[in-house]
PDBQT receptor file of N, H, CA, C and O in Angstrom, charges set to zero:
ATOM      1  N   UNK A   1      52.330 -29.722  10.927  1.00  0.00    +0.000 N 
ATOM      2  CA  UNK A   1      51.472 -28.776  10.740  1.00  0.00    +0.000 C 
ATOM      3  C   UNK A   1      51.280 -28.090  12.160  1.00  0.00    +0.000 C 
ATOM      4  O   UNK A   1      51.593 -26.946  12.490  1.00  0.00    +0.000 OA
ATOM      5  N   UNK A   2      50.702 -29.058  12.888  1.00  0.00    +0.000 N 
ATOM      6  H   UNK A   2      50.448 -29.987  12.620  1.00  0.00    +0.000 HD
ATOM      7  CA  UNK A   2      50.146 -28.750  14.491  1.00  0.00    +0.000 C 
ATOM      8  C   UNK A   2      51.034 -27.959  15.170  1.00  0.00    +0.000 C 
ATOM      9  O   UNK A   2      50.661 -26.933  15.740  1.00  0.00    +0.000 OA
ATOM     10  N   UNK A   3      52.530 -28.449  15.167  1.00  0.00    +0.000 N 
ATOM     11  H   UNK A   3      52.833 -29.282  14.704  1.00  0.00    +0.000 HD
ATOM     12  CA  UNK A   3      53.219 -28.002  15.874  1.00  0.00    +0.000 C 
ATOM     13  C   UNK A   3      53.411 -26.458  15.661  1.00  0.00    +0.000 C 
ATOM     14  O   UNK A   3      53.496 -25.635  16.573  1.00  0.00    +0.000 OA
ATOM     15  N   UNK A   4      53.475 -26.149  14.103  1.00  0.00    +0.000 N 
ATOM     16  H   UNK A   4      53.406 -26.817  13.362  1.00  0.00    +0.000 HD
ATOM     17  CA  UNK A   4      53.836 -24.996  13.798  1.00  0.00    +0.000 C 
ATOM     18  C   UNK A   4      52.721 -23.864  14.220  1.00  0.00    +0.000 C 
ATOM     19  O   UNK A   4      53.003 -22.694  14.476  1.00  0.00    +0.000 OA
ATOM     20  N   UNK A   5      51.317 -24.468  14.248  1.00  0.00    +0.000 N 
ATOM     21  H   UNK A   5      51.088 -25.419  14.040  1.00  0.00    +0.000 HD
ATOM     22  CA  UNK A   5      50.097 -23.678  14.822  1.00  0.00    +0.000 C 
ATOM     23  C   UNK A   5      50.427 -23.472  16.301  1.00  0.00    +0.000 C 
ATOM     24  O   UNK A   5      50.293 -22.362  16.818  1.00  0.00    +0.000 OA
ATOM     25  N   UNK A   6      50.863 -24.551  16.992  1.00  0.00    +0.000 N 
ATOM     26  H   UNK A   6      50.972 -25.452  16.573  1.00  0.00    +0.000 HD
ATOM     27  CA  UNK A   6      50.724 -24.457  18.598  1.00  0.00    +0.000 C 
ATOM     28  C   UNK A   6      51.858 -23.109  18.672  1.00  0.00    +0.000 C 
ATOM     29  O   UNK A   6      51.566 -22.154  19.392  1.00  0.00    +0.000 OA
ATOM     30  N   UNK A   7      53.039 -23.105  17.953  1.00  0.00    +0.000 N 
ATOM     31  H   UNK A   7      53.276 -23.880  17.368  1.00  0.00    +0.000 HD
ATOM     32  CA  UNK A   7      53.930 -22.564  18.354  1.00  0.00    +0.000 C 
ATOM     33  C   UNK A   7      53.517 -21.044  17.887  1.00  0.00    +0.000 C 
ATOM     34  O   UNK A   7      53.921 -20.201  18.688  1.00  0.00    +0.000 OA
ATOM     35  N   UNK A   8      52.933 -20.614  16.974  1.00  0.00    +0.000 N 
ATOM     36  H   UNK A   8      52.605 -21.299  16.324  1.00  0.00    +0.000 HD
ATOM     37  CA  UNK A   8      52.220 -19.366  16.639  1.00  0.00    +0.000 C 
ATOM     38  C   UNK A   8      51.679 -18.703  17.380  1.00  0.00    +0.000 C 
ATOM     39  O   UNK A   8      51.874 -17.506  17.588  1.00  0.00    +0.000 OA
ATOM     40  N   UNK A   9      50.534 -19.770  18.130  1.00  0.00    +0.000 N 
ATOM     41  H   UNK A   9      50.375 -20.743  17.962  1.00  0.00    +0.000 HD
ATOM     42  CA  UNK A   9      49.623 -19.337  19.131  1.00  0.00    +0.000 C 
ATOM     43  C   UNK A   9      50.324 -18.729  20.304  1.00  0.00    +0.000 C 
ATOM     44  O   UNK A   9      50.084 -17.648  20.842  1.00  0.00    +0.000 OA
ATOM     45  N   UNK A  10      51.265 -19.650  20.614  1.00  0.00    +0.000 N 
ATOM     46  H   UNK A  10      51.460 -20.528  20.177  1.00  0.00    +0.000 HD
ATOM     47  CA  UNK A  10      51.922 -19.640  22.152  1.00  0.00    +0.000 C 
ATOM     48  C   UNK A  10      52.749 -18.016  21.682  1.00  0.00    +0.000 C 
ATOM     49  O   UNK A  10      52.454 -17.001  22.313  1.00  0.00    +0.000 OA
ATOM     50  N   UNK A  11      53.663 -17.972  20.653  1.00  0.00    +0.000 N 
ATOM     51  H   UNK A  11      53.903 -18.796  20.139  1.00  0.00    +0.000 HD
ATOM     52  CA  UNK A  11      54.256 -16.540  20.511  1.00  0.00    +0.000 C 
ATOM     53  C   UNK A  11      52.995 -15.494  20.407  1.00  0.00    +0.000 C 
ATOM     54  O   UNK A  11      53.061 -14.566  21.212  1.00  0.00    +0.000 OA
ATOM     55  N   UNK A  12      52.011 -15.506  19.653  1.00  0.00    +0.000 N 
ATOM     56  H   UNK A  12      51.958 -16.260  18.999  1.00  0.00    +0.000 HD
ATOM     57  CA  UNK A  12      50.764 -14.557  19.629  1.00  0.00    +0.000 C 
ATOM     58  C   UNK A  12      50.686 -14.104  21.166  1.00  0.00    +0.000 C 
ATOM     59  O   UNK A  12      50.818 -12.927  21.499  1.00  0.00    +0.000 OA
ATOM     60  N   UNK A  13      50.489 -15.015  21.955  1.00  0.00    +0.000 N 
ATOM     61  H   UNK A  13      50.382 -15.972  21.685  1.00  0.00    +0.000 HD
ATOM     62  CA  UNK A  13      49.899 -14.889  23.365  1.00  0.00    +0.000 C 
ATOM     63  C   UNK A  13      50.804 -14.220  24.180  1.00  0.00    +0.000 C 
ATOM     64  O   UNK A  13      50.406 -13.328  24.929  1.00  0.00    +0.000 OA
ATOM     65  N   UNK A  14      52.508 -14.691  24.100  1.00  0.00    +0.000 N 
ATOM     66  H   UNK A  14      52.831 -15.416  23.491  1.00  0.00    +0.000 HD
ATOM     67  CA  UNK A  14      53.275 -13.915  24.726  1.00  0.00    +0.000 C 
ATOM     68  C   UNK A  14      53.420 -12.355  24.338  1.00  0.00    +0.000 C 
ATOM     69  O   UNK A  14      54.076 -11.600  25.056  1.00  0.00    +0.000 OA
ATOM     70  N   UNK A  15      52.857 -11.968  23.320  1.00  0.00    +0.000 N 
ATOM     71  H   UNK A  15      52.324 -12.581  22.737  1.00  0.00    +0.000 HD
ATOM     72  CA  UNK A  15      53.364 -10.773  22.798  1.00  0.00    +0.000 C 
ATOM     73  C   UNK A  15      52.030  -9.644  23.753  1.00  0.00    +0.000 C 
ATOM     74  O   UNK A  15      50.848  -9.915  23.964  1.00  0.00    +0.000 OA
ATOM     75  N   UNK A  16      52.816  -8.383  24.151  1.00  0.00    +0.000 N 
ATOM     76  H   UNK A  16      53.776  -8.163  23.979  1.00  0.00    +0.000 HD
ATOM     77  CA  UNK A  16      51.678  -7.579  24.386  1.00  0.00    +0.000 C 
ATOM     78  C   UNK A  16      50.268  -7.175  23.850  1.00  0.00    +0.000 C 
ATOM     79  O   UNK A  16      50.119  -6.948  22.649  1.00  0.00    +0.000 OA
ATOM     80  N   UNK A  17      49.491  -7.107  24.515  1.00  0.00    +0.000 N 
ATOM     81  H   UNK A  17      49.612  -7.291  25.490  1.00  0.00    +0.000 HD
ATOM     82  CA  UNK A  17      48.033  -6.721  23.943  1.00  0.00    +0.000 C 
ATOM     83  C   UNK A  17      48.259  -5.231  23.447  1.00  0.00    +0.000 C 
ATOM     84  O   UNK A  17      49.189  -4.666  24.024  1.00  0.00    +0.000 OA
ATOM     85  N   UNK A  18      47.552  -4.442  22.433  1.00  0.00    +0.000 N 
ATOM     86  H   UNK A  18      46.796  -4.900  21.965  1.00  0.00    +0.000 HD
ATOM     87  CA  UNK A  18      47.792  -3.413  22.122  1.00  0.00    +0.000 C 
ATOM     88  C   UNK A  18      47.348  -2.073  23.322  1.00  0.00    +0.000 C 
ATOM     89  O   UNK A  18      47.771  -0.917  23.297  1.00  0.00    +0.000 OA
ATOM     90  N   UNK A  19      46.508  -2.601  24.185  1.00  0.00    +0.000 N 
ATOM     91  H   UNK A  19      46.165  -3.539  24.205  1.00  0.00    +0.000 HD
ATOM     92  CA  UNK A  19      46.299  -1.871  25.249  1.00  0.00    +0.000 C 
ATOM     93  C   UNK A  19      47.874  -1.613  26.294  1.00  0.00    +0.000 C 
ATOM     94  O   UNK A  19      48.304  -0.568  26.782  1.00  0.00    +0.000 OA
ATOM     95  N   UNK A  20      48.336  -2.780  26.342  1.00  0.00    +0.000 N 
ATOM     96  H   UNK A  20      47.987  -3.629  25.945  1.00  0.00    +0.000 HD
ATOM     97  CA  UNK A  20      49.460  -3.087  27.169  1.00  0.00    +0.000 C 
ATOM     98  C   UNK A  20      50.592  -2.234  26.560  1.00  0.00    +0.000 C 
ATOM     99  O   UNK A  20      51.461  -1.570  27.125  1.00  0.00    +0.000 OA
ATOM    100  N   UNK A  21      50.350  -2.429  25.306  1.00  0.00    +0.000 N 
ATOM    101  H   UNK A  21      49.644  -2.969  24.848  1.00  0.00    +0.000 HD
ATOM    102  CA  UNK A  21      51.729  -1.630  24.556  1.00  0.00    +0.000 C 
ATOM    103  C   UNK A  21      51.612  -0.108  24.606  1.00  0.00    +0.000 C 
ATOM    104  O   UNK A  21      52.570   0.657  24.709  1.00  0.00    +0.000 OA
ATOM    105  N   UNK A  22      50.167   0.286  24.510  1.00  0.00    +0.000 N 
ATOM    106  H   UNK A  22      49.388  -0.336  24.426  1.00  0.00    +0.000 HD
ATOM    107  CA  UNK A  22      50.014   1.996  24.459  1.00  0.00    +0.000 C 
ATOM    108  C   UNK A  22      50.126   2.136  25.911  1.00  0.00    +0.000 C 
ATOM    109  O   UNK A  22      50.920   3.054  26.116  1.00  0.00    +0.000 OA
ATOM    110  N   UNK A  23      49.838   1.808  26.654  1.00  0.00    +0.000 N 
ATOM    111  H   UNK A  23      49.193   1.062  26.488  1.00  0.00    +0.000 HD
ATOM    112  CA  UNK A  23      50.295   2.003  28.240  1.00  0.00    +0.000 C 
ATOM    113  C   UNK A  23      51.698   2.112  28.590  1.00  0.00    +0.000 C 
ATOM    114  O   UNK A  23      52.089   3.114  29.190  1.00  0.00    +0.000 OA
ATOM    115  N   UNK A  24      52.606   1.042  28.228  1.00  0.00    +0.000 N 
ATOM    116  H   UNK A  24      52.288   0.229  27.741  1.00  0.00    +0.000 HD
ATOM    117  CA  UNK A  24      54.000   1.110  28.304  1.00  0.00    +0.000 C 
ATOM    118  C   UNK A  24      54.419   2.400  27.640  1.00  0.00    +0.000 C 
ATOM    119  O   UNK A  24      55.326   3.111  28.072  1.00  0.00    +0.000 OA
ATOM    120  N   UNK A  25      53.736   2.644  26.616  1.00  0.00    +0.000 N 
ATOM    121  H   UNK A  25      52.999   2.066  26.265  1.00  0.00    +0.000 HD
ATOM    122  CA  UNK A  25      54.627   3.972  26.081  1.00  0.00    +0.000 C 
ATOM    123  C   UNK A  25      54.058   5.164  26.724  1.00  0.00    +0.000 C 
ATOM    124  O   UNK A  25      54.784   6.105  27.047  1.00  0.00    +0.000 OA
ATOM    125  N   UNK A  26      52.621   5.165  26.948  1.00  0.00    +0.000 N 
ATOM    126  H   UNK A  26      52.031   4.401  26.685  1.00  0.00    +0.000 HD
ATOM    127  CA  UNK A  26      52.508   6.602  27.806  1.00  0.00    +0.000 C 
ATOM    128  C   UNK A  26      53.092   6.523  29.153  1.00  0.00    +0.000 C 
ATOM    129  O   UNK A  26      53.295   7.604  29.706  1.00  0.00    +0.000 OA
ATOM    130  N   UNK A  27      53.392   5.476  29.768  1.00  0.00    +0.000 N 
ATOM    131  H   UNK A  27      53.227   4.598  29.319  1.00  0.00    +0.000 HD
ATOM    132  CA  UNK A  27      54.384   5.614  30.895  1.00  0.00    +0.000 C 
ATOM    133  C   UNK A  27      55.589   6.048  30.789  1.00  0.00    +0.000 C 
ATOM    134  O   UNK A  27      56.226   6.493  31.744  1.00  0.00    +0.000 OA
ATOM    135  N   UNK A  28      56.068   5.950  29.480  1.00  0.00    +0.000 N 
ATOM    136  H   UNK A  28      55.551   5.589  28.704  1.00  0.00    +0.000 HD
ATOM    137  CA  UNK A  28      57.447   6.572  29.458  1.00  0.00    +0.000 C 
ATOM    138  C   UNK A  28      57.510   7.979  29.514  1.00  0.00    +0.000 C 
ATOM    139  O   UNK A  28      56.607   8.698  29.086  1.00  0.00    +0.000 OA
ATOM    140  N   UNK A  29      58.937   8.548  30.221  1.00  0.00    +0.000 N 
ATOM    141  H   UNK A  29      59.671   7.964  30.569  1.00  0.00    +0.000 HD
ATOM    142  CA  UNK A  29      58.812  10.175  30.367  1.00  0.00    +0.000 C 
ATOM    143  C   UNK A  29      59.166  10.779  29.068  1.00  0.00    +0.000 C 
ATOM    144  O   UNK A  29      60.095  10.322  28.401  1.00  0.00    +0.000 OA
ATOM    145  N   UNK A  30      58.593  11.600  28.755  1.00  0.00    +0.000 N 
ATOM    146  H   UNK A  30      57.839  11.971  29.296  1.00  0.00    +0.000 HD
ATOM    147  CA  UNK A  30      58.379  12.749  27.703  1.00  0.00    +0.000 C 
ATOM    148  C   UNK A  30      59.831  13.106  27.186  1.00  0.00    +0.000 C 
ATOM    149  O   UNK A  30      60.483  13.713  28.035  1.00  0.00    +0.000 OA
ATOM    150  N   UNK A  31      60.366  12.916  26.221  1.00  0.00    +0.000 N 
ATOM    151  H   UNK A  31      59.837  12.423  25.531  1.00  0.00    +0.000 HD
ATOM    152  CA  UNK A  31      61.457  13.518  25.962  1.00  0.00    +0.000 C 
ATOM    153  C   UNK A  31      61.674  14.815  24.931  1.00  0.00    +0.000 C 
ATOM    154  O   UNK A  31      61.071  14.927  23.864  1.00  0.00    +0.000 OA
ATOM    155  N   UNK A  32      62.322  15.454  25.276  1.00  0.00    +0.000 N 
ATOM    156  H   UNK A  32      62.812  15.363  26.144  1.00  0.00    +0.000 HD
ATOM    157  CA  UNK A  32      62.669  16.726  24.674  1.00  0.00    +0.000 C 
ATOM    158  C   UNK A  32      63.982  16.653  23.790  1.00  0.00    +0.000 C 
ATOM    159  O   UNK A  32      64.995  16.156  24.282  1.00  0.00    +0.000 OA
ATOM    160  N   UNK A  33      63.983  17.068  22.686  1.00  0.00    +0.000 N 
ATOM    161  H   UNK A  33      63.160  17.473  22.287  1.00  0.00    +0.000 HD
ATOM    162  CA  UNK A  33      65.255  16.894  21.744  1.00  0.00    +0.000 C 
ATOM    163  C   UNK A  33      65.573  18.378  21.305  1.00  0.00    +0.000 C 
ATOM    164  O   UNK A  33      64.820  19.188  20.764  1.00  0.00    +0.000 OA
ATOM    165  N   UNK A  34      66.794  18.504  21.657  1.00  0.00    +0.000 N 
ATOM    166  H   UNK A  34      67.406  17.846  22.096  1.00  0.00    +0.000 HD
ATOM    167  CA  UNK A  34      67.075  19.858  21.150  1.00  0.00    +0.000 C 
ATOM    168  C   UNK A  34      68.659  19.964  20.459  1.00  0.00    +0.000 C 
ATOM    169  O   UNK A  34      69.643  19.689  21.145  1.00  0.00    +0.000 OA
ATOM    170  N   UNK A  35      68.752  20.289  19.374  1.00  0.00    +0.000 N 
ATOM    171  H   UNK A  35      67.953  20.512  18.816  1.00  0.00    +0.000 HD
ATOM    172  CA  UNK A  35      67.650  20.804  18.505  1.00  0.00    +0.000 C 
ATOM    173  C   UNK A  35      66.697  19.722  17.904  1.00  0.00    +0.000 C 
ATOM    174  O   UNK A  35      67.019  18.534  17.905  1.00  0.00    +0.000 OA
ATOM    175  N   UNK A  36      65.438  20.198  17.356  1.00  0.00    +0.000 N 
ATOM    176  H   UNK A  36      65.177  21.163  17.355  1.00  0.00    +0.000 HD
ATOM    177  CA  UNK A  36      64.121  18.872  17.079  1.00  0.00    +0.000 C 
ATOM    178  C   UNK A  36      64.855  17.988  15.943  1.00  0.00    +0.000 C 
ATOM    179  O   UNK A  36      66.038  18.114  15.626  1.00  0.00    +0.000 OA
ATOM    180  N   UNK A  37      64.173  17.307  15.532  1.00  0.00    +0.000 N 
ATOM    181  H   UNK A  37      63.212  17.205  15.789  1.00  0.00    +0.000 HD
ATOM    182  CA  UNK A  37      64.462  16.346  14.414  1.00  0.00    +0.000 C 
ATOM    183  C   UNK A  37      64.151  17.150  13.366  1.00  0.00    +0.000 C 
ATOM    184  O   UNK A  37      64.771  17.091  12.304  1.00  0.00    +0.000 OA
ATOM    185  N   UNK A  38      63.225  17.916  13.568  1.00  0.00    +0.000 N 
ATOM    186  H   UNK A  38      62.721  17.964  14.430  1.00  0.00    +0.000 HD
ATOM    187  CA  UNK A  38      62.516  18.827  12.223  1.00  0.00    +0.000 C 
ATOM    188  C   UNK A  38      63.761  19.865  11.935  1.00  0.00    +0.000 C 
ATOM    189  O   UNK A  38      64.248  19.975  10.810  1.00  0.00    +0.000 OA
ATOM    190  N   UNK A  39      64.197  20.570  13.003  1.00  0.00    +0.000 N 
ATOM    191  H   UNK A  39      63.802  20.481  13.918  1.00  0.00    +0.000 HD
ATOM    192  CA  UNK A  39      65.345  21.385  12.648  1.00  0.00    +0.000 C 
ATOM    193  C   UNK A  39      66.717  20.666  12.253  1.00  0.00    +0.000 C 
ATOM    194  O   UNK A  39      67.457  21.374  11.571  1.00  0.00    +0.000 OA
ATOM    195  N   UNK A  40      67.118  19.581  12.512  1.00  0.00    +0.000 N 
ATOM    196  H   UNK A  40      66.516  19.006  13.066  1.00  0.00    +0.000 HD
ATOM    197  CA  UNK A  40      67.915  18.843  11.981  1.00  0.00    +0.000 C 
ATOM    198  C   UNK A  40      68.076  18.921  10.541  1.00  0.00    +0.000 C 
ATOM    199  O   UNK A  40      69.005  19.338   9.849  1.00  0.00    +0.000 OA
ATOM    200  N   UNK A  41      66.671  18.295  10.190  1.00  0.00    +0.000 N 
ATOM    201  H   UNK A  41      65.917  17.955  10.752  1.00  0.00    +0.000 HD
ATOM    202  CA  UNK A  41      66.826  17.894   8.986  1.00  0.00    +0.000 C 
ATOM    203  C   UNK A  41      66.606  19.173   7.837  1.00  0.00    +0.000 C 
ATOM    204  O   UNK A  41      66.921  19.184   6.647  1.00  0.00    +0.000 OA
ATOM    205  N   UNK A  42      65.912  20.292   8.705  1.00  0.00    +0.000 N 
ATOM    206  H   UNK A  42      65.657  20.283   9.671  1.00  0.00    +0.000 HD
ATOM    207  CA  UNK A  42      65.789  21.583   7.704  1.00  0.00    +0.000 C 
ATOM    208  C   UNK A  42      67.110  22.122   7.174  1.00  0.00    +0.000 C 
ATOM    209  O   UNK A  42      67.369  22.524   6.040  1.00  0.00    +0.000 OA
ATOM    210  N   UNK A  43      68.163  22.012   8.629  1.00  0.00    +0.000 N 
ATOM    211  H   UNK A  43      67.953  21.685   9.551  1.00  0.00    +0.000 HD
ATOM    212  CA  UNK A  43      69.533  22.613   8.538  1.00  0.00    +0.000 C 
ATOM    213  C   UNK A  43      70.004  21.826   7.471  1.00  0.00    +0.000 C 
ATOM    214  O   UNK A  43      70.474  22.488   6.546  1.00  0.00    +0.000 OA
ATOM    215  N   UNK A  44      70.016  20.316   7.299  1.00  0.00    +0.000 N 
ATOM    216  H   UNK A  44      69.634  19.779   8.051  1.00  0.00    +0.000 HD
ATOM    217  CA  UNK A  44      70.743  19.298   6.352  1.00  0.00    +0.000 C 
ATOM    218  C   UNK A  44      70.289  20.026   5.153  1.00  0.00    +0.000 C 
ATOM    219  O   UNK A  44      71.146  20.682   4.562  1.00  0.00    +0.000 OA
ATOM    220  N   UNK A  45      68.848  20.019   4.605  1.00  0.00    +0.000 N 
ATOM    221  H   UNK A  45      68.152  19.486   5.085  1.00  0.00    +0.000 HD
ATOM    222  CA  UNK A  45      68.517  20.448   3.496  1.00  0.00    +0.000 C 
ATOM    223  C   UNK A  45      68.998  21.785   3.048  1.00  0.00    +0.000 C 
ATOM    224  O   UNK A  45      69.155  22.040   1.854  1.00  0.00    +0.000 OA
ATOM    225  N   UNK A  46      69.251  22.707   4.078  1.00  0.00    +0.000 N 
ATOM    226  H   UNK A  46      69.123  22.500   5.048  1.00  0.00    +0.000 HD
ATOM    227  CA  UNK A  46      69.603  24.167   3.784  1.00  0.00    +0.000 C 
ATOM    228  C   UNK A  46      71.107  23.938   3.263  1.00  0.00    +0.000 C 
ATOM    229  O   UNK A  46      71.645  24.841   2.623  1.00  0.00    +0.000 OA
ATOM    230  N   UNK A  47      71.751  22.811   3.515  1.00  0.00    +0.000 N 
ATOM    231  H   UNK A  47      71.314  22.078   4.036  1.00  0.00    +0.000 HD
ATOM    232  CA  UNK A  47      73.122  23.011   3.137  1.00  0.00    +0.000 C 
ATOM    233  C   UNK A  47      73.293  22.665   1.847  1.00  0.00    +0.000 C 
ATOM    234  O   UNK A  47      74.209  23.228   1.247  1.00  0.00    +0.000 OA
ATOM    235  N   UNK A  48      72.476  21.688   1.139  1.00  0.00    +0.000 N 
ATOM    236  H   UNK A  48      71.732  21.231   1.627  1.00  0.00    +0.000 HD
ATOM    237  CA  UNK A  48      72.243  21.607  -0.073  1.00  0.00    +0.000 C 
ATOM    238  C   UNK A  48      72.171  22.447  -1.091  1.00  0.00    +0.000 C 
ATOM    239  O   UNK A  48      71.908  22.029  -2.219  1.00  0.00    +0.000 OA
TER     240      UNK A  48
């Protein structure tokens, strides 16, 4: 049991914090999708 707990603690410590994750996401360049996902979905629904 103690090995399991230690392994889980180690795994938790290796993961980025929420702040680090948000900073990484914010640092990514903005993507512009053309056509937008909403337009693709709308077109697909209109075909039905």
